[in-house]
C-alpha positions as CSV (number, residue, x, y, z in Angstrom):
1,X,17.2,0.2,8.4
2,X,19.3,1.4,5.4
3,X,17.8,2.4,2.1
4,X,19.0,3.0,-1.5
5,X,17.5,3.7,-4.9
6,X,18.3,4.7,-8.4
7,X,18.2,8.5,-8.6
8,X,16.7,8.5,-12.1
9,X,13.9,6.2,-11.0
10,X,13.3,8.4,-7.9
11,X,12.9,11.5,-10.2
12,X,10.6,9.6,-12.5
13,X,8.5,8.4,-9.6
14,X,8.3,11.9,-8.1
15,X,7.0,13.2,-11.4
16,X,4.5,10.4,-11.9
17,X,3.2,9.9,-8.3
18,X,4.3,13.1,-6.5
19,X,6.3,11.0,-4.0
20,X,10.0,10.8,-3.6
21,X,11.8,7.6,-2.5
22,X,13.2,9.5,0.5
23,X,9.6,10.2,1.6
24,X,8.6,6.6,0.9
25,X,11.4,5.3,3.2
26,X,9.6,6.8,6.2
27,X,6.7,4.4,5.7
28,X,8.9,1.7,7.3
29,X,9.1,3.7,10.6
30,X,5.6,2.6,11.5
31,X,3.5,-0.6,11.1
32,X,3.7,-1.9,7.5
33,X,2.1,-4.9,5.8
34,X,4.6,-6.6,3.6
35,X,3.9,-9.4,1.2
36,X,5.7,-10.9,-1.9
37,X,5.2,-9.0,-5.1
38,X,5.9,-9.9,-8.7
39,X,9.4,-11.2,-9.4
40,X,11.9,-8.7,-10.7
41,X,14.6,-8.8,-13.3
42,X,16.7,-11.9,-13.2
43,X,14.3,-13.6,-10.7
44,X,14.9,-10.9,-8.0
45,X,12.5,-11.3,-5.1
46,X,10.4,-8.1,-4.7
47,X,8.0,-7.1,-1.9
48,X,5.0,-4.8,-1.6
49,X,4.9,-2.9,1.7
50,X,1.8,-0.9,2.5
51,X,2.0,1.7,5.3
52,X,1.1,5.3,6.2
53,X,2.9,8.5,5.4
54,X,1.0,11.1,7.4
55,X,-2.6,10.8,6.4
56,X,-1.8,8.9,3.2
57,X,-1.6,5.2,2.6
58,X,1.5,4.4,0.5
59,X,2.5,1.3,-1.4
60,X,6.2,0.7,-1.8
61,X,7.8,-1.9,-4.0
62,X,11.3,-2.9,-2.8
63,X,13.8,-5.6,-2.7
64,X,16.7,-6.4,-0.4
65,X,20.4,-6.4,-1.5
66,X,23.1,-7.1,1.0
67,X,20.9,-6.1,3.9
68,X,19.9,-2.8,2.3
69,X,16.3,-2.1,1.3
70,X,16.3,-0.9,-2.4
71,X,13.2,1.0,-3.2
72,X,12.0,0.4,-6.7
73,X,8.7,2.4,-6.8
74,X,6.3,4.1,-4.5
75,X,2.8,5.4,-5.0
76,X,-0.5,6.0,-3.2
77,X,-2.0,2.7,-2.1
78,X,-5.0,1.4,-4.1
79,X,-8.3,0.9,-2.3
80,X,-7.8,-2.9,-1.8
81,X,-4.3,-2.3,-0.5
82,X,-5.7,0.2,2.1
83,X,-8.2,-2.3,3.3
84,X,-5.5,-5.0,3.6
85,X,-3.3,-2.6,5.6
86,X,-6.2,-1.8,7.9
87,X,-7.2,-5.5,8.3
88,X,-10.6,-4.9,6.7
89,X,-10.2,-7.1,3.6
90,X,-13.4,-9.2,3.8
91,X,-13.2,-10.7,0.3
92,X,-13.3,-14.5,0.7
93,X,-10.8,-16.6,-1.3
94,X,-11.4,-20.1,-2.5
């Protein structure tokens, strides 16, 4: 799997979340839960992937361009995202 990202966004993400996009790309080496995310600029399809990076659960927003995964942001997963990744989301939907 190939990855790319905007270097300025990577630096901003590193400052804000303490996580580089290079580190975030390693999430895809293991089991990830991927689902559609909010639409991006110009109707671009975006995805939220939740996986593990060592002991941490990480959420990665990304899109695909010409077969390459473009990382848009990465951060520690929220509690609900962690439960979803672990298959323990027991909230009933109507």
